[in-house]
Backbone of each chain as nested JSON, in Angstrom:
{
  "chains": [
    {"id": "A", "residues": [
      {"number": 1, "name": "MET", "atoms": {"N": [23.338, -6.932, -10.262], "CA": [21.96, -6.514, -10.486], "C": [21.449, -5.703, -9.292]}},
      {"number": 2, "name": "LYS", "atoms": {"N": [20.672, -4.681, -9.594], "CA": [20.183, -3.818, -8.515], "C": [18.762, -4.171, -8.122]}},
      {"number": 3, "name": "TRP", "atoms": {"N": [18.522, -4.148, -6.815], "CA": [17.21, -4.484, -6.285], "C": [16.724, -3.364, -5.37]}},
      {"number": 4, "name": "LEU", "atoms": {"N": [15.418, -3.138, -5.432], "CA": [14.801, -2.16, -4.531], "C": [14.021, -2.923, -3.479]}},
      {"number": 5, "name": "ALA", "atoms": {"N": [14.4, -2.726, -2.215], "CA": [13.682, -3.373, -1.112], "C": [12.841, -2.332, -0.393]}},
      {"number": 6, "name": "LYS", "atoms": {"N": [11.595, -2.68, -0.126], "CA": [10.705, -1.821, 0.659], "C": [10.42, -2.522, 1.97]}},
      {"number": 7, "name": "VAL", "atoms": {"N": [10.821, -1.909, 3.055], "CA": [10.694, -2.539, 4.37], "C": [9.725, -1.741, 5.232]}},
      {"number": 8, "name": "GLU", "atoms": {"N": [8.765, -2.439, 5.833], "CA": [7.83, -1.806, 6.759], "C": [8.094, -2.342, 8.159]}},
      {"number": 9, "name": "VAL", "atoms": {"N": [8.344, -1.435, 9.063], "CA": [8.61, -1.826, 10.449], "C": [7.464, -1.314, 11.305]}},
      {"number": 10, "name": "THR", "atoms": {"N": [6.791, -2.212, 12.01], "CA": [5.636, -1.818, 12.83], "C": [5.809, -2.298, 14.263]}},
      {"number": 11, "name": "LEU", "atoms": {"N": [5.234, -1.582, 15.188], "CA": [5.239, -2.032, 16.581], "C": [4.384, -3.287, 16.697]}},
      {"number": 12, "name": "LYS", "atoms": {"N": [4.811, -4.23, 17.52], "CA": [3.983, -5.414, 17.769], "C": [2.638, -4.973, 18.351]}},
      {"number": 13, "name": "GLN", "atoms": {"N": [1.61, -5.786, 18.092], "CA": [0.254, -5.436, 18.512], "C": [0.164, -5.101, 20.007]}},
      {"number": 14, "name": "ALA", "atoms": {"N": [0.934, -5.814, 20.825], "CA": [0.82, -5.65, 22.275], "C": [1.52, -4.397, 22.781]}},
      {"number": 15, "name": "VAL", "atoms": {"N": [2.299, -3.751, 21.905], "CA": [3.086, -2.603, 22.35], "C": [2.286, -1.317, 22.153]}},
      {"number": 16, "name": "LEU", "atoms": {"N": [2.273, -0.5, 23.182], "CA": [1.553, 0.775, 23.146], "C": [2.15, 1.691, 22.078]}},
      {"number": 17, "name": "ASP", "atoms": {"N": [1.309, 2.38, 21.327], "CA": [1.777, 3.239, 20.239], "C": [1.25, 4.66, 20.45]}},
      {"number": 18, "name": "PRO", "atoms": {"N": [1.944, 5.465, 21.278], "CA": [1.45, 6.811, 21.597], "C": [1.341, 7.7, 20.365]}},
      {"number": 19, "name": "GLN", "atoms": {"N": [2.232, 7.496, 19.388], "CA": [2.181, 8.315, 18.182], "C": [0.891, 8.02, 17.394]}},
      {"number": 20, "name": "GLY", "atoms": {"N": [0.541, 6.74, 17.34], "CA": [-0.702, 6.352, 16.683], "C": [-1.918, 6.929, 17.388]}},
      {"number": 21, "name": "VAL", "atoms": {"N": [-1.886, 6.911, 18.729], "CA": [-2.998, 7.478, 19.506], "C": [-3.122, 8.97, 19.227]}},
      {"number": 22, "name": "ALA", "atoms": {"N": [-1.975, 9.655, 19.117], "CA": [-1.982, 11.096, 18.86], "C": [-2.565, 11.4, 17.476]}},
      {"number": 23, "name": "VAL", "atoms": {"N": [-2.166, 10.61, 16.48], "CA": [-2.686, 10.826, 15.126], "C": [-4.192, 10.575, 15.097]}},
      {"number": 24, "name": "GLU", "atoms": {"N": [-4.623, 9.491, 15.752], "CA": [-6.05, 9.162, 15.796], "C": [-6.843, 10.295, 16.442]}},
      {"number": 25, "name": "SER", "atoms": {"N": [-6.294, 10.813, 17.535], "CA": [-6.955, 11.903, 18.236], "C": [-7.047, 13.152, 17.349]}},
      {"number": 26, "name": "SER", "atoms": {"N": [-5.978, 13.457, 16.631], "CA": [-5.997, 14.611, 15.718], "C": [-7.024, 14.417, 14.617]}},
      {"number": 27, "name": "LEU", "atoms": {"N": [-7.088, 13.195, 14.065], "CA": [-8.053, 12.924, 12.993], "C": [-9.478, 13.094, 13.501]}},
      {"number": 28, "name": "THR", "atoms": {"N": [-9.727, 12.614, 14.721], "CA": [-11.064, 12.758, 15.314], "C": [-11.415, 14.236, 15.46]}},
      {"number": 29, "name": "THR", "atoms": {"N": [-10.45, 15.013, 15.97], "CA": [-10.66, 16.453, 16.126], "C": [-10.98, 17.123, 14.797]}},
      {"number": 30, "name": "MET", "atoms": {"N": [-10.356, 16.631, 13.733], "CA": [-10.573, 17.214, 12.408], "C": [-11.885, 16.745, 11.777]}},
      {"number": 31, "name": "GLY", "atoms": {"N": [-12.609, 15.876, 12.48], "CA": [-13.911, 15.452, 11.983], "C": [-13.951, 14.05, 11.395]}},
      {"number": 32, "name": "TYR", "atoms": {"N": [-12.818, 13.386, 11.362], "CA": [-12.78, 12.018, 10.82], "C": [-13.089, 11.035, 11.944]}},
      {"number": 33, "name": "GLU", "atoms": {"N": [-14.352, 11.022, 12.364], "CA": [-14.7, 10.242, 13.555], "C": [-14.864, 8.754, 13.264]}},
      {"number": 34, "name": "ASN", "atoms": {"N": [-14.824, 8.397, 11.988], "CA": [-14.973, 6.982, 11.625], "C": [-13.64, 6.236, 11.612]}},
      {"number": 35, "name": "VAL", "atoms": {"N": [-12.554, 6.903, 12.001], "CA": [-11.258, 6.225, 12.061], "C": [-11.122, 5.552, 13.417]}},
      {"number": 36, "name": "LYS", "atoms": {"N": [-10.921, 4.242, 13.395], "CA": [-11.024, 3.465, 14.626], "C": [-9.681, 3.109, 15.249]}},
      {"number": 37, "name": "ARG", "atoms": {"N": [-8.647, 3.07, 14.456], "CA": [-7.368, 2.618, 14.992], "C": [-6.27, 3.153, 14.086]}},
      {"number": 38, "name": "VAL", "atoms": {"N": [-5.222, 3.668, 14.667], "CA": [-4.069, 4.125, 13.888], "C": [-2.801, 3.572, 14.525]}},
      {"number": 39, "name": "ARG", "atoms": {"N": [-1.937, 3.003, 13.702], "CA": [-0.628, 2.557, 14.183], "C": [0.419, 3.208, 13.289]}},
      {"number": 40, "name": "VAL", "atoms": {"N": [1.476, 3.699, 13.904], "CA": [2.515, 4.382, 13.137], "C": [3.798, 3.557, 13.185]}},
      {"number": 41, "name": "GLY", "atoms": {"N": [4.401, 3.378, 12.034], "CA": [5.654, 2.634, 11.97], "C": [6.635, 3.328, 11.053]}},
      {"number": 42, "name": "LYS", "atoms": {"N": [7.687, 2.601, 10.698], "CA": [8.7, 3.152, 9.796], "C": [8.602, 2.477, 8.439]}},
      {"number": 43, "name": "TYR", "atoms": {"N": [9.016, 3.197, 7.429], "CA": [9.039, 2.669, 6.078], "C": [10.41, 2.984, 5.491]}},
      {"number": 44, "name": "LEU", "atoms": {"N": [11.098, 1.981, 4.992], "CA": [12.433, 2.204, 4.428], "C": [12.514, 1.673, 3.012]}},
      {"number": 45, "name": "GLU", "atoms": {"N": [13.197, 2.399, 2.166], "CA": [13.524, 1.919, 0.833], "C": [15.029, 1.79, 0.735]}},
      {"number": 46, "name": "LEU", "atoms": {"N": [15.493, 0.625, 0.292], "CA": [16.931, 0.397, 0.137], "C": [17.206, -0.097, -1.274]}},
      {"number": 47, "name": "VAL", "atoms": {"N": [18.266, 0.386, -1.863], "CA": [18.731, -0.159, -3.137], "C": [20.017, -0.925, -2.857]}},
      {"number": 48, "name": "LEU", "atoms": {"N": [20.058, -2.172, -3.293], "CA": [21.271, -2.964, -3.062], "C": [21.618, -3.786, -4.296]}},
      {"number": 49, "name": "GLU", "atoms": {"N": [22.899, -4.089, -4.384], "CA": [23.381, -4.944, -5.48], "C": [23.417, -6.375, -4.979]}},
      {"number": 50, "name": "ALA", "atoms": {"N": [22.888, -7.293, -5.779], "CA": [22.944, -8.712, -5.415], "C": [22.791, -9.533, -6.686]}},
      {"number": 51, "name": "ALA", "atoms": {"N": [23.347, -10.735, -6.659], "CA": [23.373, -11.577, -7.86], "C": [21.961, -11.995, -8.274]}},
      {"number": 52, "name": "ASP", "atoms": {"N": [21.134, -12.318, -7.286], "CA": [19.763, -12.707, -7.613], "C": [18.806, -12.329, -6.49]}},
      {"number": 53, "name": "ARG", "atoms": {"N": [17.535, -12.539, -6.74], "CA": [16.496, -12.12, -5.804], "C": [16.62, -12.807, -4.446]}},
      {"number": 54, "name": "ASP", "atoms": {"N": [16.974, -14.094, -4.441], "CA": [17.095, -14.824, -3.181], "C": [18.182, -14.231, -2.291]}},
      {"number": 55, "name": "LYS", "atoms": {"N": [19.305, -13.9, -2.906], "CA": [20.409, -13.308, -2.128], "C": [19.986, -11.942, -1.583]}},
      {"number": 56, "name": "ALA", "atoms": {"N": [19.322, -11.135, -2.427], "CA": [18.862, -9.82, -1.983], "C": [17.89, -9.983, -0.821]}},
      {"number": 57, "name": "SER", "atoms": {"N": [16.968, -10.926, -0.982], "CA": [15.946, -11.158, 0.03], "C": [16.561, -11.585, 1.365]}},
      {"number": 58, "name": "ALA", "atoms": {"N": [17.515, -12.504, 1.301], "CA": [18.16, -12.997, 2.527], "C": [18.886, -11.861, 3.237]}},
      {"number": 59, "name": "GLN", "atoms": {"N": [19.527, -11.012, 2.452], "CA": [20.273, -9.914, 3.071], "C": [19.331, -8.876, 3.7]}},
      {"number": 60, "name": "VAL", "atoms": {"N": [18.233, -8.586, 3.019], "CA": [17.278, -7.612, 3.558], "C": [16.687, -8.139, 4.872]}},
      {"number": 61, "name": "GLU", "atoms": {"N": [16.377, -9.428, 4.886], "CA": [15.865, -10.064, 6.113], "C": [16.87, -9.891, 7.264]}},
      {"number": 62, "name": "GLU", "atoms": {"N": [18.133, -10.161, 6.964], "CA": [19.183, -10.071, 7.987], "C": [19.376, -8.628, 8.466]}},
      {"number": 63, "name": "MET", "atoms": {"N": [19.405, -7.691, 7.531], "CA": [19.582, -6.281, 7.912], "C": [18.394, -5.785, 8.726]}},
      {"number": 64, "name": "SER", "atoms": {"N": [17.19, -6.235, 8.362], "CA": [15.991, -5.814, 9.096], "C": [16.054, -6.304, 10.533]}},
      {"number": 65, "name": "ARG", "atoms": {"N": [16.53, -7.545, 10.689], "CA": [16.611, -8.135, 12.02], "C": [17.7, -7.468, 12.855]}},
      {"number": 66, "name": "ARG", "atoms": {"N": [18.845, -7.207, 12.218], "CA": [19.994, -6.711, 12.973], "C": [19.958, -5.209, 13.234]}},
      {"number": 67, "name": "LEU", "atoms": {"N": [19.463, -4.443, 12.276], "CA": [19.568, -2.983, 12.436], "C": [18.253, -2.232, 12.284]}},
      {"number": 68, "name": "LEU", "atoms": {"N": [17.476, -2.605, 11.271], "CA": [16.34, -1.742, 10.915], "C": [15.174, -1.858, 11.878]}},
      {"number": 69, "name": "SER", "atoms": {"N": [15.06, -2.989, 12.56], "CA": [13.977, -3.139, 13.53], "C": [14.539, -3.557, 14.881]}},
      {"number": 70, "name": "ASN", "atoms": {"N": [13.737, -3.376, 15.897], "CA": [14.05, -3.888, 17.229], "C": [13.131, -5.097, 17.458]}},
      {"number": 71, "name": "PRO", "atoms": {"N": [13.681, -6.308, 17.337], "CA": [12.831, -7.502, 17.348], "C": [12.046, -7.7, 18.652]}},
      {"number": 72, "name": "VAL", "atoms": {"N": [12.457, -7.021, 19.709], "CA": [11.747, -7.169, 20.983], "C": [10.356, -6.528, 20.899]}},
      {"number": 73, "name": "ILE", "atoms": {"N": [10.272, -5.391, 20.25], "CA": [8.995, -4.667, 20.229], "C": [8.43, -4.45, 18.833]}},
      {"number": 74, "name": "GLU", "atoms": {"N": [9.198, -4.817, 17.802], "CA": [8.744, -4.508, 16.443], "C": [8.702, -5.75, 15.554]}},
      {"number": 75, "name": "ASP", "atoms": {"N": [7.803, -5.712, 14.59], "CA": [7.763, -6.691, 13.499], "C": [8.208, -5.987, 12.221]}},
      {"number": 76, "name": "PHE", "atoms": {"N": [8.644, -6.755, 11.24], "CA": [8.924, -6.133, 9.949], "C": [8.419, -7.021, 8.821]}},
      {"number": 77, "name": "SER", "atoms": {"N": [8.153, -6.392, 7.693], "CA": [7.853, -7.15, 6.486], "C": [8.515, -6.403, 5.341]}},
      {"number": 78, "name": "TYR", "atoms": {"N": [8.776, -7.093, 4.244], "CA": [9.463, -6.419, 3.144], "C": [9.06, -7.038, 1.819]}},
      {"number": 79, "name": "SER", "atoms": {"N": [9.295, -6.28, 0.763], "CA": [9.131, -6.804, -0.586], "C": [10.35, -6.376, -1.395]}},
      {"number": 80, "name": "ILE", "atoms": {"N": [10.665, -7.163, -2.402], "CA": [11.856, -6.905, -3.231], "C": [11.412, -6.793, -4.681]}},
      {"number": 81, "name": "GLN", "atoms": {"N": [11.927, -5.812, -5.383], "CA": [11.668, -5.75, -6.817], "C": [12.923, -5.276, -7.541]}},
      {"number": 82, "name": "GLU", "atoms": {"N": [12.998, -5.547, -8.827], "CA": [14.142, -5.06, -9.595], "C": [14.126, -3.549, -9.601]}},
      {"number": 83, "name": "ALA", "atoms": {"N": [15.299, -2.95, -9.382], "CA": [15.376, -1.496, -9.367], "C": [15.607, -0.975, -10.773]}},
      {"number": 84, "name": "GLY", "atoms": {"N": [15.042, 0.182, -11.066], "CA": [15.347, 0.861, -12.327], "C": [16.793, 1.318, -12.296]}},
      {"number": 85, "name": "VAL", "atoms": {"N": [17.196, 2.115, -13.252], "CA": [18.605, 2.54, -13.334], "C": [18.969, 3.482, -12.187]}}
    ]},
    {"id": "B", "residues": [
      {"number": 1, "name": "MET", "atoms": {"N": [-18.959, -0.935, 6.949], "CA": [-17.901, -1.859, 6.594], "C": [-16.539, -1.284, 7.015]}},
      {"number": 2, "name": "LYS", "atoms": {"N": [-15.65, -2.188, 7.46], "CA": [-14.343, -1.717, 7.939], "C": [-13.264, -1.922, 6.884]}},
      {"number": 3, "name": "TRP", "atoms": {"N": [-12.391, -0.931, 6.783], "CA": [-11.309, -0.975, 5.807], "C": [-9.983, -0.729, 6.497]}},
      {"number": 4, "name": "LEU", "atoms": {"N": [-8.97, -1.437, 6.014], "CA": [-7.609, -1.217, 6.508], "C": [-6.843, -0.452, 5.439]}},
      {"number": 5, "name": "ALA", "atoms": {"N": [-6.353, 0.731, 5.802], "CA": [-5.555, 1.522, 4.87], "C": [-4.098, 1.481, 5.303]}},
      {"number": 6, "name": "LYS", "atoms": {"N": [-3.217, 1.234, 4.357], "CA": [-1.776, 1.266, 4.618], "C": [-1.193, 2.448, 3.864]}},
      {"number": 7, "name": "VAL", "atoms": {"N": [-0.641, 3.383, 4.597], "CA": [-0.137, 4.621, 3.996], "C": [1.379, 4.692, 4.158]}},
      {"number": 8, "name": "GLU", "atoms": {"N": [2.069, 4.959, 3.06], "CA": [3.519, 5.155, 3.103], "C": [3.821, 6.609, 2.786]}},
      {"number": 9, "name": "VAL", "atoms": {"N": [4.535, 7.251, 3.678], "CA": [4.898, 8.65, 3.48], "C": [6.412, 8.721, 3.317]}},
      {"number": 10, "name": "THR", "atoms": {"N": [6.851, 9.271, 2.199], "CA": [8.297, 9.332, 1.928], "C": [8.704, 10.757, 1.601]}},
      {"number": 11, "name": "LEU", "atoms": {"N": [9.935, 11.086, 1.904], "CA": [10.459, 12.392, 1.51], "C": [10.577, 12.455, -0.004]}},
      {"number": 12, "name": "LYS", "atoms": {"N": [10.293, 13.598, -0.591], "CA": [10.495, 13.764, -2.03], "C": [11.973, 13.534, -2.364]}},
      {"number": 13, "name": "GLN", "atoms": {"N": [12.2, 13.079, -3.589], "CA": [13.568, 12.735, -4.004], "C": [14.557, 13.884, -3.769]}},
      {"number": 14, "name": "ALA", "atoms": {"N": [14.124, 15.113, -3.99], "CA": [15.043, 16.247, -3.914], "C": [15.372, 16.644, -2.471]}},
      {"number": 15, "name": "VAL", "atoms": {"N": [14.635, 16.081, -1.513], "CA": [14.813, 16.491, -0.116], "C": [15.86, 15.605, 0.562]}},
      {"number": 16, "name": "LEU", "atoms": {"N": [16.798, 16.255, 1.244], "CA": [17.852, 15.554, 1.953], "C": [17.266, 14.674, 3.049]}},
      {"number": 17, "name": "ASP", "atoms": {"N": [17.793, 13.45, 3.191], "CA": [17.269, 12.503, 4.17], "C": [18.398, 12.05, 5.096]}},
      {"number": 18, "name": "PRO", "atoms": {"N": [18.695, 12.853, 6.125], "CA": [19.822, 12.53, 7.011], "C": [19.658, 11.179, 7.715]}},
      {"number": 19, "name": "GLN", "atoms": {"N": [18.401, 10.809, 8.026], "CA": [18.168, 9.529, 8.701], "C": [18.56, 8.373, 7.772]}},
      {"number": 20, "name": "GLY", "atoms": {"N": [18.209, 8.526, 6.484], "CA": [18.583, 7.511, 5.507], "C": [20.09, 7.405, 5.356]}},
      {"number": 21, "name": "VAL", "atoms": {"N": [20.756, 8.557, 5.343], "CA": [22.221, 8.562, 5.237], "C": [22.835, 7.856, 6.441]}},
      {"number": 22, "name": "ALA", "atoms": {"N": [22.27, 8.102, 7.629], "CA": [22.786, 7.48, 8.848], "C": [22.615, 5.963, 8.815]}},
      {"number": 23, "name": "VAL", "atoms": {"N": [21.447, 5.511, 8.359], "CA": [21.204, 4.058, 8.273], "C": [22.16, 3.43, 7.256]}},
      {"number": 24, "name": "GLU", "atoms": {"N": [22.318, 4.091, 6.117], "CA": [23.217, 3.575, 5.08], "C": [24.64, 3.465, 5.617]}},
      {"number": 25, "name": "SER", "atoms": {"N": [25.065, 4.483, 6.342], "CA": [26.404, 4.481, 6.916], "C": [26.567, 3.343, 7.932]}},
      {"number": 26, "name": "SER", "atoms": {"N": [25.536, 3.123, 8.761], "CA": [25.587, 2.022, 9.738], "C": [25.665, 0.68, 9.028]}},
      {"number": 27, "name": "LEU", "atoms": {"N": [24.882, 0.522, 7.969], "CA": [24.882, -0.747, 7.23], "C": [26.255, -0.992, 6.61]}},
      {"number": 28, "name": "THR", "atoms": {"N": [26.87, 0.054, 6.071], "CA": [28.213, -0.087, 5.487], "C": [29.202, -0.521, 6.566]}},
      {"number": 29, "name": "THR", "atoms": {"N": [29.126, 0.125, 7.718], "CA": [30.008, -0.225, 8.835], "C": [29.83, -1.683, 9.246]}},
      {"number": 30, "name": "MET", "atoms": {"N": [28.591, -2.173, 9.147], "CA": [28.311, -3.558, 9.536], "C": [28.722, -4.56, 8.447]}},
      {"number": 31, "name": "GLY", "atoms": {"N": [29.227, -4.04, 7.331], "CA": [29.723, -4.938, 6.291], "C": [28.812, -5.073, 5.08]}},
      {"number": 32, "name": "TYR", "atoms": {"N": [27.671, -4.392, 5.105], "CA": [26.746, -4.463, 3.966], "C": [27.119, -3.368, 2.962]}},
      {"number": 33, "name": "GLU", "atoms": {"N": [28.243, -3.581, 2.294], "CA": [28.765, -2.506, 1.447], "C": [28.066, -2.424, 0.091]}},
      {"number": 34, "name": "ASN", "atoms": {"N": [27.213, -3.383, -0.189], "CA": [26.482, -3.376, -1.46], "C": [25.174, -2.578, -1.397]}},
      {"number": 35, "name": "VAL", "atoms": {"N": [24.914, -1.947, -0.245], "CA": [23.7, -1.13, -0.139], "C": [24.012, 0.272, -0.648]}},
      {"number": 36, "name": "LYS", "atoms": {"N": [23.263, 0.704, -1.665], "CA": [23.637, 1.919, -2.391], "C": [22.834, 3.14, -1.988]}},
      {"number": 37, "name": "ARG", "atoms": {"N": [21.652, 2.949, -1.451], "CA": [20.796, 4.095, -1.162], "C": [19.766, 3.669, -0.137]}},
      {"number": 38, "name": "VAL", "atoms": {"N": [19.557, 4.508, 0.849], "CA": [18.526, 4.236, 1.853], "C": [17.704, 5.5, 2.044]}},
      {"number": 39, "name": "ARG", "atoms": {"N": [16.397, 5.35, 2.022], "CA": [15.503, 6.474, 2.325], "C": [14.57, 5.999, 3.442]}},
      {"number": 40, "name": "VAL", "atoms": {"N": [14.353, 6.857, 4.408], "CA": [13.501, 6.489, 5.544], "C": [12.231, 7.327, 5.519]}},
      {"number": 41, "name": "GLY", "atoms": {"N": [11.1, 6.678, 5.682], "CA": [9.827, 7.384, 5.72], "C": [8.949, 6.862, 6.837]}},
      {"number": 42, "name": "LYS", "atoms": {"N": [7.679, 7.229, 6.768], "CA": [6.717, 6.768, 7.767], "C": [5.771, 5.756, 7.139]}},
      {"number": 43, "name": "TYR", "atoms": {"N": [5.278, 4.881, 7.983], "CA": [4.3, 3.894, 7.551], "C": [3.143, 3.928, 8.541]}},
      {"number": 44, "name": "LEU", "atoms": {"N": [1.92, 4.083, 8.028], "CA": [0.766, 4.136, 8.93], "C": [-0.282, 3.121, 8.53]}},
      {"number": 45, "name": "GLU", "atoms": {"N": [-0.878, 2.509, 9.519], "CA": [-2.038, 1.649, 9.292], "C": [-3.24, 2.287, 9.974]}},
      {"number": 46, "name": "LEU", "atoms": {"N": [-4.318, 2.432, 9.213], "CA": [-5.54, 3.01, 9.779], "C": [-6.701, 2.074, 9.509]}},
      {"number": 47, "name": "VAL", "atoms": {"N": [-7.566, 1.917, 10.494], "CA": [-8.816, 1.191, 10.279], "C": [-9.934, 2.218, 10.288]}},
      {"number": 48, "name": "LEU", "atoms": {"N": [-10.751, 2.212, 9.246], "CA": [-11.856, 3.173, 9.219], "C": [-13.133, 2.51, 8.713]}},
      {"number": 49, "name": "GLU", "atoms": {"N": [-14.249, 3.081, 9.122], "CA": [-15.545, 2.603, 8.655], "C": [-15.963, 3.438, 7.456]}},
      {"number": 50, "name": "ALA", "atoms": {"N": [-16.403, 2.777, 6.402], "CA": [-16.89, 3.49, 5.222], "C": [-17.814, 2.57, 4.454]}},
      {"number": 51, "name": "ALA", "atoms": {"N": [-18.745, 3.178, 3.725], "CA": [-19.768, 2.394, 3.024], "C": [-19.155, 1.537, 1.921]}},
      {"number": 52, "name": "ASP", "atoms": {"N": [-18.181, 2.077, 1.212], "CA": [-17.554, 1.301, 0.152], "C": [-16.1, 1.719, -0.029]}},
      {"number": 53, "name": "ARG", "atoms": {"N": [-15.408, 0.993, -0.894], "CA": [-13.975, 1.208, -1.077], "C": [-13.664, 2.614, -1.599]}},
      {"number": 54, "name": "ASP", "atoms": {"N": [-14.493, 3.123, -2.502], "CA": [-14.243, 4.456, -3.063], "C": [-14.295, 5.534, -1.989]}},
      {"number": 55, "name": "LYS", "atoms": {"N": [-15.287, 5.435, -1.099], "CA": [-15.403, 6.422, -0.019], "C": [-14.191, 6.322, 0.907]}},
      {"number": 56, "name": "ALA", "atoms": {"N": [-13.802, 5.089, 1.245], "CA": [-12.64, 4.888, 2.119], "C": [-11.395, 5.483, 1.463]}},
      {"number": 57, "name": "SER", "atoms": {"N": [-11.243, 5.195, 0.19], "CA": [-10.072, 5.659, -0.548], "C": [-10.004, 7.182, -0.592]}},
      {"number": 58, "name": "ALA", "atoms": {"N": [-11.135, 7.815, -0.887], "CA": [-11.17, 9.282, -0.965], "C": [-10.817, 9.901, 0.382]}},
      {"number": 59, "name": "GLN", "atoms": {"N": [-11.327, 9.274, 1.454], "CA": [-11.037, 9.833, 2.778], "C": [-9.568, 9.667, 3.154]}},
      {"number": 60, "name": "VAL", "atoms": {"N": [-9.001, 8.517, 2.821], "CA": [-7.587, 8.278, 3.142], "C": [-6.712, 9.271, 2.383]}},
      {"number": 61, "name": "GLU", "atoms": {"N": [-7.057, 9.501, 1.123], "CA": [-6.325, 10.49, 0.315], "C": [-6.36, 11.871, 0.986]}},
      {"number": 62, "name": "GLU", "atoms": {"N": [-7.56, 12.254, 1.431], "CA": [-7.725, 13.573, 2.057], "C": [-6.963, 13.672, 3.378]}},
      {"number": 63, "name": "MET", "atoms": {"N": [-7.053, 12.631, 4.196], "CA": [-6.35, 12.643, 5.489], "C": [-4.838, 12.667, 5.28]}},
      {"number": 64, "name": "SER", "atoms": {"N": [-4.375, 11.939, 4.257], "CA": [-2.94, 11.907, 3.979], "C": [-2.447, 13.297, 3.6]}},
      {"number": 65, "name": "ARG", "atoms": {"N": [-3.253, 13.982, 2.792], "CA": [-2.869, 15.309, 2.33], "C": [-2.925, 16.324, 3.46]}},
      {"number": 66, "name": "ARG", "atoms": {"N": [-3.966, 16.227, 4.292], "CA": [-4.181, 17.261, 5.311], "C": [-3.354, 17.059, 6.573]}},
      {"number": 67, "name": "LEU", "atoms": {"N": [-3.144, 15.799, 6.979], "CA": [-2.481, 15.58, 8.277], "C": [-1.272, 14.646, 8.221]}},
      {"number": 68, "name": "LEU", "atoms": {"N": [-1.405, 13.549, 7.49], "CA": [-0.391, 12.49, 7.619], "C": [0.908, 12.819, 6.907]}},
      {"number": 69, "name": "SER", "atoms": {"N": [0.826, 13.666, 5.889], "CA": [2.057, 14.036, 5.192], "C": [2.182, 15.552, 5.122]}},
      {"number": 70, "name": "ASN", "atoms": {"N": [3.37, 16.004, 4.847], "CA": [3.619, 17.417, 4.571], "C": [3.864, 17.544, 3.072]}},
      {"number": 71, "name": "PRO", "atoms": {"N": [2.867, 18.016, 2.33], "CA": [2.954, 17.982, 0.86], "C": [4.122, 18.778, 0.284]}},
      {"number": 72, "name": "VAL", "atoms": {"N": [4.68, 19.686, 1.075], "CA": [5.798, 20.479, 0.567], "C": [7.043, 19.61, 0.378]}},
      {"number": 73, "name": "ILE", "atoms": {"N": [7.278, 18.704, 1.309], "CA": [8.514, 17.922, 1.239], "C": [8.265, 16.422, 1.139]}},
      {"number": 74, "name": "GLU", "atoms": {"N": [7.011, 15.971, 1.245], "CA": [6.755, 14.54, 1.27], "C": [5.756, 14.093, 0.198]}},
      {"number": 75, "name": "ASP", "atoms": {"N": [5.929, 12.876, -0.259], "CA": [4.946, 12.199, -1.106], "C": [4.262, 11.124, -0.271]}},
      {"number": 76, "name": "PHE", "atoms": {"N": [3.075, 10.699, -0.697], "CA": [2.474, 9.552, -0.011], "C": [1.838, 8.618, -1.025]}},
      {"number": 77, "name": "SER", "atoms": {"N": [1.727, 7.367, -0.635], "CA": [0.963, 6.411, -1.429], "C": [0.212, 5.526, -0.436]}},
      {"number": 78, "name": "TYR", "atoms": {"N": [-0.852, 4.898, -0.896], "CA": [-1.631, 4.094, 0.037], "C": [-2.324, 2.957, -0.693]}},
      {"number": 79, "name": "SER", "atoms": {"N": [-2.71, 1.969, 0.084], "CA": [-3.537, 0.89, -0.442], "C": [-4.647, 0.629, 0.566]}},
      {"number": 80, "name": "ILE", "atoms": {"N": [-5.764, 0.113, 0.063], "CA": [-6.934, -0.123, 0.917], "C": [-7.339, -1.581, 0.784]}},
      {"number": 81, "name": "GLN", "atoms": {"N": [-7.628, -2.225, 1.893], "CA": [-8.176, -3.579, 1.818], "C": [-9.251, -3.755, 2.874]}},
      {"number": 82, "name": "GLU", "atoms": {"N": [-10.099, -4.752, 2.68], "CA": [-11.115, -5.017, 3.699], "C": [-10.424, -5.448, 4.978]}},
      {"number": 83, "name": "ALA", "atoms": {"N": [-10.876, -4.899, 6.097], "CA": [-10.263, -5.243, 7.378], "C": [-10.927, -6.482, 7.953]}},
      {"number": 84, "name": "GLY", "atoms": {"N": [-10.161, -7.289, 8.637], "CA": [-10.739, -8.407, 9.38], "C": [-11.553, -7.862, 10.534]}},
      {"number": 85, "name": "VAL", "atoms": {"N": [-11.982, -8.714, 11.445], "CA": [-12.851, -8.279, 12.543], "C": [-12.11, -7.379, 13.526]}}
    ]}
  ]
}
């Protein structure tokens, strides 16, 4: 069975995010002065084969920890859904 | 009122994603051979002040189109929720 995993990787709150500061500054310059905070992270979509949702979920968790994120400075969250064809 | 917007920016399906190919290749090397497709995009969190959800939503849509994504090669989607303090 095929599963679609959506993984969001974000910098931990305590970690400085220069890219977010740059985007916020650009938005302010463009007139969007009501934007108070911007954080930039990564977004990944993976399609994987697994017997059931629990197995898919466990594997996505493991891959996120081992490769997709840097646990020292980043957090991750993910959701799993059945993939179309 | 404060709103938290979560924006996902992804490459259009037809656009080559070398970063995704690299991640997929790394995962295969690590033994995750059941991973069939990986696409890498950006994930942004923005906090903004707006009178109501519709205004916040319209502004996030506009900012995504004008700055956060490149409409030629990227798609975006977003969700809006009330922000904590």
